[in-house]
C-alpha positions in Angstrom: -23.4 -13.6 -37.7 -24.7 -10.4 -36.1 -25.4 -12.3 -32.9 -21.8 -13.5 -32.7 -20.5 -9.9 -33.1 -22.8 -8.6 -30.4 -21.8 -11.4 -28.1 -18.1 -10.7 -28.7 -18.7 -7.0 -28.0 -20.5 -7.8 -24.7 -17.7 -10.2 -23.7 -15.1 -7.6 -24.5 -16.9 -4.9 -22.5 -17.1 -7.2 -19.5 -13.4 -8.2 -19.7 -11.8 -4.8 -20.3 -12.8 -3.2 -17.0 -11.5 -6.3 -15.2 -8.2 -5.9 -17.0 -8.0 -2.2 -16.0 -8.3 -3.2 -12.4 -5.7 -6.0 -12.6 -2.3 -5.8 -11.0 0.2 -3.0 -11.4 1.9 -2.4 -14.7 5.7 -2.9 -15.0 6.1 0.8 -14.8 4.1 1.0 -11.6 6.0 -1.9 -10.1 9.3 -0.1 -11.0 8.1 3.1 -9.5 7.4 1.4 -6.2 10.0 -1.3 -6.0 12.4 0.5 -3.7 9.6 1.8 -1.4 8.0 -1.7 -1.3 11.3 -3.2 -0.2 12.0 -0.5 2.3 8.6 -0.2 4.0 6.6 -3.3 3.1 9.1 -6.2 2.5 7.1 -8.6 4.6 4.2 -8.3 2.2 6.1 -9.0 -1.1 4.1 -11.6 -3.0 0.9 -10.7 -1.2 -0.8 -8.0 -3.3 -3.7 -7.0 -1.0 -1.4 -6.6 2.0 1.2 -4.8 -0.1 -1.3 -2.3 -1.4 -2.6 -1.7 2.1 1.0 -1.2 3.4 1.9 1.2 0.7 -1.3 3.2 1.4 -0.5 3.3 5.1 3.0 4.5 4.3 2.0 7.0 1.6 3.5 10.0 3.3 6.9 8.3 3.3 6.8 7.1 -0.3 8.8 8.5 -3.2 6.9 10.9 -5.4 6.7 8.4 -8.2 5.3 5.6 -6.0 3.0 8.0 -4.2 1.5 8.9 -7.6 0.9 5.2 -8.4 -0.8 4.6 -5.0 -3.0 7.7 -5.5 -3.9 6.7 -9.0 -5.1 3.3 -7.6 -7.3 4.9 -5.0 -4.9 5.2 -2.1 
């Protein structure tokens, strides 16, 4: 029984960081929706390209979207 609990903890520890690095939350998406459409429309549906485009246009972004980009390393 203890082995199963340890295995479950190890699995959870490996999954949680991956979830933290997953796509943007609904709040983050809403904060950047207008900016994404305005500056990066050609990248909608292409997350890596969208992220790069938002980083490249960071100085033009709304305050709320800029905070999201910065919080994600941009």
